[in-house]
C-alpha positions, -999 to +999 in steps of 0.1 A: -013-257-099-048-278-103-081-269-091-101-300-087-137-289-080-154-321-077-127-334-050-128-299-034-086-299-035-060-276-050-028-299-061+005-280-059+037-296-074+065-285-047+105-280-056+111-321-055+082-329-078+058-340-053+024-333-057+004-323-025-033-322-024-049-292-002-082-291+007-106-261+001-109-260+032-075-247+043-055-217+046-025-232+027-050-235-006-063-201-002-024-191-001-019-211-035-053-196-054-041-162-039-010-162-056-022-174-091-052-149-089-029-119-079-009-127-109-037-130-133-051-101-115-021-082-126-017-096-162-050-085-166-052-047-147-076-058-125-070-029-103-079-005-127-114-014-127-125+004-092-130+039-081-137+053-045-166+080-042-158+089-080-125+090-089-102+060-099-087+044-070-062+018-088-055-004-054-064-041-048-095-038-027-079-060+000-052-034+006-075-004+012-097-025+037-070-036+058-056-001+056-089+019+067-087-007+097-053+007+106-065+043+099-094+039+117-080+024+147-051+052+148-074+081+139-042+101+129-041+135+124-021+135+091-023+108+061+005+119+037+004+099+007+032+099-020+020+097-056-016+114-066-025+099-097-065+103-103-065+108-068-087+081-057-065+073-028-064+108-012-102+108-014-104+074+002-082+087+032-101+120+031-137+099+034-122+083+065-113+117+077-147+129+075-162+100+088-136+098+121-146+136+123-106+142+123-077+141+104-070+158+071-046+143+041-013+155+020-009+146-009+027+149-030+031+142-067+058+152-091+033+160-117+000+164-110-020+164-142-044+195-146-081+173-150-072+153-121-061+186-100-091+204-111-115+168-101-099+166-070-103+201-060-139+202-074-146+171-053-171+177-021-137+163+003-115+183-012-112+207+021-095+178+043-071+175+010-037+197+006-015+188-028+024+196-032+038+191-069+070+177-071+096+150-064+090+135-030+126+134-019+136+168-032+144+185+007+126+218+002+093+196-007+099+174+024+104+204+042+071+220+030+052+188+041+070+184+074+060+222+078+023+215+078+027+190+105+018+208+139+035+198+171+017+167+188-003+155+160+003+120+151+008+110+112+006+082+090+028+077+057+018+059+024+041+059-003+029+049-037+050+073-062+082+057-077+089+023-068+126+019-076+143+005-044+163+035-046+136+059-044+110+043-017+145+041+002+151+077+002+114+084+009+118+064+040+144+080+049+127+113+047+091+108+056+103+083+086+107+109+113+077+126+105+061+092+118+045+092+153+052+059+178+029+033+170+021+045+138+032+031+101+050+043+069+036+018+044+058+007+015+035-001-011+033-026-042+062-051-034+042-072-052+070-063-080+094-086-071+065-116-077+055-106-108+086-106-129+082-116-167+045-103-164+034-077-189+048-041-175+076-054-154+112-050-160+137-079-153+154-059-124+121-058-104+135-087-085+153-066-066+147-030-078+116-030-058+099-016-023+105-047-006+143-043-008+141-008-002+124-016+034+153-044+043+178-016+034+162+005+059+157-015+083+192-024+091+200+013+102+165+023+119+161+000+151+134+022+157+111+007+133+101-028+130+087-048+102+048-060+112+016-071+095-012-049+104-032-063+133-065-079+122-093-067+145-120-092+138-111-130+121-136-157+124-119-178+095-086-194+086-072-168+065-046-147+082-023-141+056-028-107+034-042-109+000-020-082-012+002-058-035+018-047-004+039-075+008+064-069+037+052-034+033+041-018+073+070-005+093+060+002+126+074+028+149+083+013+182 
């Protein structure tokens, strides 16, 4: 790929060796540049440079903005997140609950480091957050989470713990029954299969990733469909998400 600023085109070489010139003012040019930007961002650990209300969040801002559109539209009673790390995503979800005047957050991690737990519990939004420590697929822990959901409450589940295909598939099986119709379970970080060969990757990521788990899950769960989030406002040409979470949003119908 070559970017020519004088001609305002992106030159892309196809599999047949033919070079196409894509004008800057096209969704296709944006798509090609975004692919390169995502890969460079991965190599440079771009997503490690953000916080939300004081806590590191380690997420692509584009993904979080799109996620808040869904959460605001659904206004779920419970937001369940597997994977806590520094707690930025929990605080993000809690801040939306506060602004909406409804909802609470359940976070799950196999190890909640003491300094992270302390920081989350000391945060002004901690009253919206409940944390469980343990494997997100351990049956007893899954049941404990289920017990926190009251009859009639709506839920959304965000999967951001271990990203192997087997683990994500097990999470999908465990938490999908908690999803209310019209809501989502989101299998994050499917970008893994697109960055194989980059720093901090493994060769088996080409198949051992959340997208593989999603495909397997859908084979036996017709009550879910793979559905891109609704874009409620768009006056531009771009409709594709710039994302670390391709093929992530599973909607219960």
